C-alpha positions as CSV (number, residue, x, y, z in Angstrom):
1,M,58.3,39.7,100.6
2,E,55.6,41.7,102.2
3,P,53.1,43.5,99.8
4,N,54.0,46.9,101.2
5,R,57.7,46.4,100.8
6,R,57.2,45.0,97.3
7,T,55.1,47.9,96.3
8,F,57.6,50.4,97.7
9,L,60.5,48.7,95.8
10,H,58.6,48.6,92.5
11,A,57.7,52.2,92.9
12,T,61.2,53.2,93.7
13,M,62.7,51.3,90.8
14,G,60.1,52.8,88.5
15,W,61.0,56.3,89.8
16,V,64.7,55.7,89.2
17,A,64.1,54.3,85.7
18,G,61.8,57.3,84.9
19,W,64.4,59.8,86.2
20,S,67.2,58.1,84.2
21,T,65.0,58.2,81.0
22,A,64.0,61.8,81.7
23,S,67.7,62.8,82.3
24,A,68.8,61.1,79.0
25,R,66.0,62.9,77.1
26,A,67.0,66.2,78.7
27,Q,70.7,65.7,77.6
28,A,69.7,64.7,74.1
29,S,67.4,67.7,73.7
30,L,70.0,70.1,75.1
31,E,70.9,72.7,72.4
32,L,74.5,73.8,72.2
33,K,74.7,77.6,72.0
34,S,78.5,77.7,71.7
35,L,81.7,75.7,72.1
36,Q,84.3,76.8,74.7
37,I,87.6,75.0,75.0
38,V,88.9,75.6,78.5
39,L,92.6,75.2,79.2
40,P,94.6,74.5,82.4
41,T,97.5,76.4,80.9
42,P,98.3,80.0,80.1
43,P,98.2,81.7,76.7
44,G,101.0,80.8,74.4
45,S,101.4,77.3,75.9
46,Q,101.3,74.2,73.7
47,P,97.7,73.3,74.7
48,D,96.7,76.9,74.1
49,V,98.1,76.8,70.5
50,L,96.3,73.6,69.8
51,A,93.0,74.9,71.1
52,R,93.2,77.9,68.9
53,W,93.9,75.8,65.9
54,L,90.9,73.6,66.7
55,V,88.2,75.8,68.1
56,D,87.0,77.6,65.0
57,P,86.8,74.6,62.6
58,M,84.9,72.7,65.3
59,A,82.6,75.6,66.0
60,R,81.9,76.0,62.3
61,R,80.8,72.3,62.1
62,A,78.6,72.8,65.2
63,K,77.3,76.1,63.7
64,V,77.9,77.9,66.9
65,P,80.4,80.5,68.1
66,G,83.7,79.2,69.5
67,S,86.1,80.5,72.1
68,V,89.2,79.6,74.2
69,L,89.3,80.2,77.9
70,N,92.6,80.0,79.9
71,R,92.1,78.8,83.5
72,P,95.6,77.9,84.7
73,G,96.5,76.9,88.2
74,A,96.2,74.3,90.9
75,A,97.6,71.5,88.7
76,G,94.5,71.7,86.4
77,A,91.9,71.7,89.1
78,I,90.7,75.2,88.3
79,A,90.1,74.4,84.6
80,A,88.4,71.1,85.4
81,D,86.1,72.6,88.0
82,A,85.2,75.5,85.6
83,V,84.1,73.0,82.9
84,L,82.1,70.9,85.4
85,A,80.4,74.1,86.8
86,A,79.6,75.7,83.4
87,D,76.2,75.7,81.8
88,P,76.2,72.6,79.6
89,S,74.6,74.6,76.8
90,S,77.7,76.7,76.5
91,G,79.6,73.7,75.2
92,P,82.4,73.6,77.8
93,L,85.3,71.3,76.8
94,L,88.5,70.7,78.7
95,L,91.6,70.3,76.6
96,G,94.4,68.8,78.6
97,G,96.3,65.7,79.8
98,L,95.4,63.2,82.5
99,D,97.5,65.3,84.9
100,H,94.7,67.9,84.6
101,V,91.8,65.5,85.1
102,A,92.5,62.3,86.9
103,Y,95.3,63.7,89.1
104,S,94.3,67.4,89.4
105,H,92.8,67.1,92.9
106,V,95.1,64.5,94.4
107,N,97.4,67.0,96.1
108,S,94.5,69.0,97.6
109,N,92.9,66.1,99.5
110,R,89.8,66.3,97.3
111,R,88.1,63.4,95.6
112,A,90.0,62.5,92.4
113,L,88.0,63.3,89.3
114,D,87.2,60.4,87.0
115,P,87.6,60.9,83.2
116,F,84.9,58.4,82.6
117,V,82.4,59.5,85.2
118,D,82.8,63.2,85.8
119,F,83.6,63.7,82.2
120,V,83.1,61.9,78.9
121,P,86.1,61.6,76.6
122,V,85.5,63.4,73.3
123,G,88.7,62.5,71.5
124,A,92.5,62.5,71.4
125,V,93.9,65.8,70.3
126,N,97.5,64.8,69.6
127,R,100.3,62.3,70.2
128,D,103.7,63.9,71.0
129,T,107.2,62.9,71.8
130,W,109.2,63.9,74.9
131,V,112.8,65.2,74.9
132,V,115.6,65.6,77.5
133,A,116.9,69.2,77.1
134,T,119.7,71.2,78.7
135,G,120.9,74.8,78.4
136,A,123.0,75.3,75.3
137,E,125.9,76.3,77.5
138,Q,125.8,73.3,79.8
139,R,129.2,71.4,79.8
140,A,127.5,68.0,80.1
141,G,126.2,67.4,76.6
142,T,125.0,63.8,77.0
143,L,123.2,61.7,79.6
144,P,126.4,59.8,80.6
145,E,128.2,63.1,81.0
146,L,125.4,64.3,83.4
147,V,125.9,61.1,85.4
148,Q,129.7,61.6,85.5
149,A,129.3,65.3,86.6
150,A,127.0,64.2,89.5
151,R,129.5,61.5,90.5
152,S,132.3,64.0,90.5
153,G,130.5,66.2,93.0
154,V,128.6,68.6,90.8
155,P,125.0,69.2,92.2
156,I,122.7,68.3,89.3
157,S,119.1,69.6,89.3
158,Y,116.1,69.3,87.0
159,G,112.9,71.4,86.7
160,T,109.2,70.5,86.3
161,S,105.9,72.2,86.7
162,G,105.2,70.3,89.9
163,E,105.4,67.1,91.9
164,G,103.4,64.2,90.5
165,G,103.1,65.6,87.0
166,T,104.1,63.5,84.1
167,A,107.4,65.4,83.6
168,H,108.3,64.7,87.3
169,L,107.5,61.0,87.0
170,L,109.5,60.6,83.8
171,S,112.4,62.5,85.3
172,V,112.6,60.4,88.4
173,R,112.2,57.2,86.3
174,L,115.0,58.2,84.0
175,C,117.4,59.2,86.9
176,R,116.9,55.9,88.5
177,A,117.5,54.0,85.3
178,I,120.7,55.8,84.4
179,G,122.0,56.1,88.0
180,L,121.8,59.9,88.2
181,E,121.5,61.7,91.5
182,A,119.6,64.9,90.8
183,Q,117.5,67.4,92.8
184,H,114.0,68.1,91.7
185,V,113.1,71.8,91.4
186,P,109.3,72.4,91.0
187,Y,108.2,75.6,89.3
188,K,104.9,77.5,89.4
189,D,105.9,79.6,86.4
190,S,108.2,78.7,83.5
191,Y,111.4,77.0,84.2
192,L,112.9,78.0,80.8
193,P,114.7,81.1,82.0
194,D,116.6,79.1,84.7
195,L,117.3,76.2,82.2
196,I,118.7,78.6,79.6
197,A,120.8,80.4,82.2
198,G,122.1,77.1,83.6
199,R,120.6,77.4,87.1
200,I,119.0,74.0,86.5
201,H,120.7,71.3,84.5
202,F,118.0,69.6,82.5
203,V,114.3,69.1,81.9
204,I,112.1,66.4,80.3
205,A,109.4,68.1,78.3
206,P,107.1,67.5,75.4
207,T,109.1,68.2,72.2
208,P,106.8,71.0,71.0
209,A,107.2,72.9,74.3
210,V,110.9,73.3,73.9
211,L,111.5,72.9,70.1
212,G,111.6,76.6,69.4
213,Q,114.3,77.1,72.0
214,I,116.3,74.2,70.7
215,K,116.1,75.4,67.1
216,G,117.0,78.9,68.3
217,G,120.2,77.7,69.9
218,R,119.2,78.5,73.5
219,L,118.6,74.8,74.5
220,R,120.2,71.6,73.5
221,A,118.4,68.3,73.1
222,I,120.5,65.3,74.4
223,A,117.9,62.5,74.0
224,T,114.3,61.8,72.9
225,L,112.2,59.4,74.9
226,T,111.3,57.6,71.6
227,D,111.9,54.3,69.9
228,A,113.8,56.0,67.0
229,R,115.1,59.4,66.2
230,I,112.5,62.0,65.2
231,S,112.7,63.9,62.0
232,V,112.7,67.4,63.6
233,L,115.7,66.4,65.8
234,D,117.3,63.8,63.6
235,A,120.8,64.4,65.1
236,V,119.6,63.6,68.6
237,P,119.8,60.0,69.8
238,S,116.6,58.2,70.9
239,I,116.5,56.7,74.4
240,R,116.2,53.2,72.9
241,E,119.3,53.8,70.8
242,L,121.1,54.9,74.0
243,G,120.3,51.6,75.7
244,W,117.3,52.4,77.9
245,P,114.2,51.2,75.8
246,E,112.0,51.0,79.0
247,Q,112.2,54.8,79.1
248,V,110.3,55.2,75.9
249,F,107.2,57.4,76.4
250,Y,104.7,59.0,74.1
251,G,102.3,61.7,75.4
252,G,99.4,63.6,74.2
253,L,96.3,65.6,75.1
254,F,92.6,64.8,75.1
255,L,89.4,66.7,74.8
256,F,86.8,66.0,77.6
257,A,83.2,67.2,77.9
258,P,81.3,67.2,81.2
259,A,79.1,64.2,81.9
260,A,76.1,66.5,81.3
261,L,77.0,66.5,77.6
262,S,77.3,62.7,77.2
263,A,74.4,62.6,74.7
264,H,76.6,64.8,72.4
265,Q,79.8,62.7,72.7
266,E,79.6,61.2,69.3
267,R,78.8,64.5,67.5
268,L,81.7,66.3,69.4
269,N,84.0,63.4,68.5
270,G,83.0,63.7,64.8
271,W,83.7,67.4,64.7
272,L,87.1,67.0,66.3
273,A,88.1,64.1,64.0
274,E,87.0,66.0,60.9
275,T,89.0,69.0,62.0
276,L,92.1,66.9,62.7
277,R,91.9,65.5,59.1
278,Q,92.0,69.0,57.5
279,P,95.2,69.3,55.4
280,D,96.0,72.7,56.9
281,I,95.7,71.4,60.5
282,A,97.8,68.3,59.6
283,M,100.5,70.6,58.2
284,R,100.5,72.7,61.4
285,Y,100.8,69.6,63.5
286,H,103.7,68.3,61.4
287,D,105.6,71.6,61.7
288,A,105.2,71.5,65.4
289,A,106.5,67.9,65.7
290,I,103.2,66.5,66.9
291,E,100.9,63.9,65.4
292,P,97.1,64.4,64.9
293,T,95.1,61.6,66.3
294,P,91.5,61.4,64.9
295,L,90.4,58.5,67.1
296,N,86.8,57.5,67.5
297,V,85.1,57.4,70.9
298,E,86.0,53.8,71.7
299,E,89.6,54.2,70.6
300,T,89.8,57.3,72.7
301,R,88.5,55.4,75.8
302,H,91.1,52.7,75.2
303,A,93.9,55.2,74.8
304,I,92.9,56.9,78.1
305,T,92.7,53.6,79.9
306,Q,96.1,52.6,78.8
307,R,97.6,55.9,79.7
308,L,96.0,55.8,83.2
309,R,97.5,52.4,83.9
310,L,100.9,53.6,82.9
311,L,100.7,56.8,84.9
312,D,99.2,55.0,88.0
313,A,102.1,52.6,87.9
314,M,104.6,55.4,87.6
315,R,103.0,57.4,90.5
316,I,103.1,54.3,92.7
317,A,106.7,53.7,91.9
318,V,107.8,57.3,92.4
319,L,105.4,58.7,95.0
320,G,104.2,55.5,96.7
321,R,100.6,56.3,95.9
322,S,98.2,56.9,93.0
323,R,94.7,58.4,92.9
């Protein structure tokens, strides 16, 4: 190698190493002035409720003010972009599912965000179950009855919050498994009024999102996508019990920080895990039919990796493409 080229490469490598070290030092010395949990969903939604349970206990541990910001829209892209654009010292954290991170830009022809590059995983917020629900006045009260109605000529439809979301993927997967021909109806706003009124026939949703309507008698649960019956809906058969064990699915939300806060990942994870172990938080989770998941950073990374593999496979099977 020529001396000039060798000198140039050594200088360049030294500059990169120095820049990386300086960047790491800057991240480590960054002082958090607040914690902001940013949500891709509106006030009153399940993620919003969870965020408001968690933000104050976490902020007290961080000894900074805490707040919740709702930035719904664009399949989660608005919230994700807001977190990435925020001043890192404001402690911006995204609370959402992988729909809101890894897949939020897929339908807008933008580069897909990477939960391990653009963000750093802080922790798992919860593990929840999913339920198949119909309007309480629907004549078809079981999955086989929905299939029979479709075969007799009744047009069957189901609602979701949009194409490519987890609910859509699960709905298509279930319809294929049980032989149900059904029309997908995507909603920008809540599908609950149409479901309750019978204008659509069923939805697949996280149990906490529809549990109040089920207990209030406006909706009826006809199956849970679980291995066994769940305690809050113990009269409802599980999908394994009904003979379709491959339809079992457990969901949950994660807390992500922008990559600029990577030096604070362990501390943020510790504050979240301590909060999730609080007895009053555990009781709130139990009453809402969700499970607290105080995972460490490595366990959280593993959980996200496993969920990504499953959702990528489902997207390819349903949409013919992934990220």
